[in-house]
C-alpha positions as CSV (number, residue, x, y, z in Angstrom):
1,M,26.9,47.3,4.5
2,S,28.5,44.5,6.4
3,P,28.4,40.8,5.2
4,K,26.3,40.0,8.3
5,T,23.7,42.6,7.4
6,V,23.6,41.5,3.8
7,T,23.1,37.9,5.0
8,T,20.3,38.9,7.3
9,E,18.6,41.0,4.7
10,T,19.0,38.2,2.1
11,L,17.5,35.6,4.5
12,K,14.5,37.9,5.1
13,Q,14.0,38.1,1.4
14,I,14.3,34.3,1.1
15,T,11.7,33.9,3.8
16,H,9.3,36.2,1.9
17,L,9.8,34.5,-1.4
18,A,9.6,31.0,0.2
19,A,6.2,32.0,1.7
20,A,5.0,33.3,-1.6
21,L,6.0,29.9,-3.2
22,K,4.4,28.0,-0.3
23,A,7.7,26.4,0.3
24,P,8.4,27.3,4.0
25,R,11.2,24.7,4.4
26,V,13.3,26.6,1.9
27,T,14.0,29.3,4.5
28,E,15.3,26.8,7.1
29,A,17.4,24.9,4.6
30,A,18.8,28.0,3.1
31,A,19.9,29.3,6.5
32,R,21.2,26.0,7.7
33,L,23.2,25.3,4.5
34,A,24.5,28.8,3.8
35,E,27.6,28.7,6.0
36,H,28.5,25.2,5.0
37,A,28.2,26.1,1.4
38,R,30.6,29.0,1.8
39,D,33.1,27.0,3.8
40,A,33.0,24.1,1.3
41,G,33.2,26.3,-1.7
42,W,29.9,25.2,-3.3
43,T,28.9,26.8,-6.5
44,H,25.6,28.7,-6.6
45,E,24.1,25.8,-8.5
46,D,25.2,23.3,-5.8
47,Y,23.7,25.4,-3.1
48,L,20.4,25.9,-4.9
49,A,20.1,22.2,-5.7
50,A,20.8,21.3,-2.0
51,V,18.1,23.7,-0.7
52,L,15.5,22.5,-3.2
53,E,16.4,18.9,-2.6
54,R,15.5,19.3,1.1
55,E,12.2,21.0,0.2
56,V,11.2,18.2,-2.2
57,A,12.2,15.5,0.4
58,A,10.1,17.2,3.1
59,R,7.1,17.6,0.8
60,N,7.4,13.9,-0.3
61,A,7.5,12.9,3.4
62,S,4.5,15.1,4.2
63,G,2.6,13.8,1.2
64,A,3.3,10.2,2.1
65,Q,1.9,10.7,5.6
66,L,-1.3,12.2,4.2
67,R,-1.6,9.3,1.8
68,I,-1.1,6.8,4.6
69,R,-3.8,8.4,6.7
70,A,-6.2,8.5,3.8
71,A,-5.6,4.9,2.9
72,G,-7.4,3.5,6.0
73,M,-4.6,1.1,7.0
74,P,-5.3,-1.0,10.1
75,A,-1.9,0.0,11.5
76,V,1.4,1.4,10.2
77,K,3.3,-1.7,9.3
78,T,6.5,-2.1,7.3
79,I,8.4,-4.9,5.6
80,E,11.3,-4.2,8.0
81,D,9.0,-4.8,11.0
82,F,8.0,-8.3,9.7
83,N,9.7,-11.3,11.3
84,F,10.7,-13.4,8.3
85,D,12.1,-16.1,10.5
86,H,8.6,-17.5,10.6
87,Q,8.1,-17.1,6.8
88,P,11.7,-17.4,5.3
89,A,10.5,-18.3,1.8
90,A,8.5,-15.1,1.6
91,R,11.5,-12.8,2.4
92,T,12.9,-12.4,-1.1
93,P,9.7,-12.0,-3.0
94,L,8.2,-9.5,-0.5
95,Q,11.4,-7.4,-0.4
96,A,11.3,-7.3,-4.2
97,L,7.6,-6.2,-4.2
98,A,8.4,-3.4,-1.7
99,S,10.2,-1.6,-4.5
100,G,6.8,-1.0,-6.1
101,A,7.7,-2.2,-9.6
102,Y,4.5,-4.2,-9.7
103,L,2.4,-1.0,-9.4
104,T,3.8,0.5,-12.6
105,E,3.2,-2.8,-14.3
106,H,-0.4,-3.0,-12.9
107,R,0.3,-6.4,-11.4
108,N,-1.5,-7.9,-8.5
109,V,-0.3,-9.5,-5.3
110,V,-2.1,-12.4,-3.6
111,L,-1.2,-13.5,-0.1
112,L,-2.6,-16.9,0.8
113,G,-2.2,-18.6,4.2
114,P,-3.9,-19.7,7.5
115,P,-4.8,-17.1,10.1
116,G,-1.9,-15.5,12.0
117,T,0.8,-16.0,9.3
118,G,1.2,-12.4,8.5
119,K,-1.0,-11.7,5.5
120,T,-2.5,-8.5,6.8
121,H,0.8,-7.2,8.1
122,L,2.5,-7.8,4.7
123,A,-0.4,-6.3,2.7
124,A,-0.4,-3.2,4.9
125,A,3.4,-3.0,4.6
126,L,3.2,-3.0,0.8
127,G,0.5,-0.4,1.0
128,I,2.6,1.8,3.2
129,A,5.5,1.4,0.8
130,A,3.3,2.4,-2.1
131,C,2.1,5.5,-0.3
132,R,5.7,6.5,0.3
133,Q,6.4,6.0,-3.4
134,G,3.7,8.5,-4.3
135,H,0.8,6.1,-5.0
136,R,-2.8,6.6,-3.7
137,V,-3.9,3.5,-1.8
138,L,-7.1,2.3,-0.1
139,F,-7.3,-0.6,2.4
140,A,-10.4,-2.4,3.6
141,T,-11.7,-5.9,4.3
142,A,-13.6,-7.8,1.7
143,T,-16.8,-7.3,3.6
144,D,-16.2,-3.6,3.8
145,W,-15.5,-3.4,0.1
146,I,-18.8,-5.2,-0.6
147,A,-20.7,-2.8,1.7
148,R,-19.1,0.2,-0.1
149,L,-20.0,-1.2,-3.6
150,S,-23.5,-2.2,-2.5
151,E,-24.2,1.3,-1.3
152,A,-23.0,2.7,-4.6
153,H,-25.1,0.2,-6.5
154,E,-28.2,1.0,-4.5
155,R,-27.7,4.7,-5.3
156,G,-27.2,4.0,-9.0
157,R,-23.6,5.2,-8.8
158,L,-21.7,1.9,-9.2
159,A,-20.1,2.7,-12.5
160,G,-18.9,6.1,-11.2
161,E,-17.6,4.5,-8.0
162,L,-15.6,1.9,-10.0
163,T,-14.2,4.6,-12.2
164,R,-13.2,6.7,-9.2
165,L,-11.5,3.7,-7.5
166,R,-9.6,3.0,-10.6
167,R,-7.7,6.2,-10.1
168,Y,-6.1,4.6,-7.0
169,G,-2.8,2.9,-7.9
170,L,-3.5,0.2,-5.3
171,I,-6.5,-1.2,-3.6
172,I,-6.0,-3.8,-0.8
173,V,-8.7,-6.3,-0.1
174,D,-8.1,-8.1,3.2
175,E,-9.7,-11.3,4.4
176,V,-11.2,-12.8,1.3
177,G,-12.9,-16.0,2.2
178,Y,-13.5,-15.5,5.9
179,L,-17.2,-15.0,5.2
180,P,-19.2,-16.3,2.1
181,F,-20.7,-13.7,-0.3
182,A,-24.3,-13.7,-1.4
183,Q,-24.7,-13.8,-5.2
184,D,-25.2,-10.1,-5.6
185,A,-22.2,-9.4,-3.5
186,A,-20.1,-11.8,-5.5
187,N,-21.1,-10.0,-8.7
188,L,-20.1,-6.7,-7.3
189,F,-16.7,-8.0,-6.2
190,F,-16.3,-9.4,-9.7
191,Q,-17.0,-6.0,-11.2
192,L,-14.3,-4.4,-8.9
193,V,-11.7,-7.0,-10.0
194,S,-12.7,-6.6,-13.7
195,S,-12.6,-2.8,-13.6
196,R,-8.9,-2.9,-12.4
197,Y,-7.7,-5.7,-14.7
198,E,-4.6,-4.4,-16.5
199,H,-5.3,-0.9,-15.3
200,A,-4.4,-0.8,-11.6
201,S,-3.1,-3.1,-8.9
202,L,-4.9,-5.2,-6.3
203,I,-3.5,-6.9,-3.2
204,L,-5.7,-9.6,-1.8
205,T,-5.3,-11.7,1.3
206,S,-7.1,-15.0,1.9
207,N,-7.1,-18.0,4.2
208,L,-8.3,-20.2,1.4
209,A,-6.6,-21.7,-1.7
210,F,-8.1,-20.7,-5.0
211,S,-9.7,-24.1,-5.3
212,S,-12.0,-23.2,-2.4
213,W,-13.1,-19.8,-3.7
214,A,-16.2,-21.1,-5.4
215,G,-17.6,-21.8,-2.0
216,V,-17.0,-18.2,-1.0
217,F,-18.5,-16.6,-4.1
218,G,-21.3,-19.2,-4.5
219,D,-20.6,-19.8,-8.2
220,Q,-17.8,-21.8,-9.8
221,V,-18.0,-19.8,-13.0
222,V,-17.8,-16.4,-11.3
223,A,-15.0,-17.6,-9.1
224,A,-13.0,-19.0,-12.1
225,A,-13.5,-15.8,-14.1
226,M,-12.4,-13.7,-11.1
227,I,-9.3,-15.8,-10.3
228,D,-8.3,-15.7,-14.0
229,R,-8.3,-11.9,-14.0
230,I,-6.5,-11.7,-10.6
231,V,-3.7,-14.1,-11.3
232,H,-3.1,-13.4,-15.0
233,H,-0.6,-10.7,-13.9
234,A,0.1,-11.5,-10.3
235,D,2.6,-12.6,-7.7
236,V,1.0,-15.3,-5.6
237,I,2.7,-15.9,-2.3
238,A,1.7,-18.8,0.1
239,L,2.4,-18.2,3.8
240,K,2.6,-21.4,5.9
241,G,2.9,-22.5,9.5
242,A,1.1,-21.9,12.7
243,S,-0.3,-18.6,13.9
244,Y,2.4,-16.2,14.9
245,R,-0.1,-14.6,17.4
246,L,-0.3,-18.0,19.2
247,R,3.4,-18.6,19.5
248,D,3.6,-17.8,23.2
249,R,0.2,-19.4,24.1
250,G,1.2,-23.0,24.1
251,V,-1.1,-23.6,21.1
252,D,0.5,-25.1,18.0
253,T,-2.3,-24.4,15.6
254,L,-6.0,-23.6,15.3
255,P,-8.6,-26.3,14.4
256,S,-9.0,-25.1,10.9
257,I,-5.4,-24.5,10.0
258,K,-4.3,-28.0,9.1
259,A,-7.0,-28.4,6.5
260,E,-6.3,-24.9,5.1
261,Q,-2.5,-25.5,5.0
262,E,-3.0,-28.8,3.2
263,S,-5.2,-27.0,0.6
264,L,-2.4,-24.5,-0.1
265,D,0.3,-27.1,-0.6
């Protein structure tokens, strides 16, 4: 039997075995690497490791895409896409956070700043990075989270929903403070924060300094207790300046931004 025939028969067997293992990329990698392995004098172990490495990498990439789609991100944003020329002080801490170490430590991230300074972009970018690192992520605005929790509460399933959400390594809450919460909604949000305290990570974005959160939640005591749990293990990053979205509009700032910026200083 000629070497070519042996190779063909072997590859057929690999195809069958790869299908049985539900590892279809093994066939492609085995065929592509075989000649190179022979020419380079690889050991059998080297060749096997290279083939399996490509299968694992492909699976991780596929899994990451599934996690990103399931997360409900507003758009696929990355840290590399962000223009740090407008937020130079945020470059180092955000790039460090993108490594994902805060997730294994169950730390939180809080992004504060006026509208248009990149809070949502950066929150989504950290979420994308977390998905690619193997974490399950969910993204929604604060009002959407309240709606979700309210529905669970009305059905008598709030405890179960909070338990289920705690299985997600990261929950992103965008736009805290854009709309005030009723008392019941504030209590639900507090329960979400409390259920994740020292168990799983939160990323929150807000246009308001913490000193203004009592007005959002309608209760100084609730706001103080919530902030205490959020920032106890957290990286708080203040974004400053005018809206990036208005940079080419001939508008330096929005009417509310000066007051918001001053409150963050």
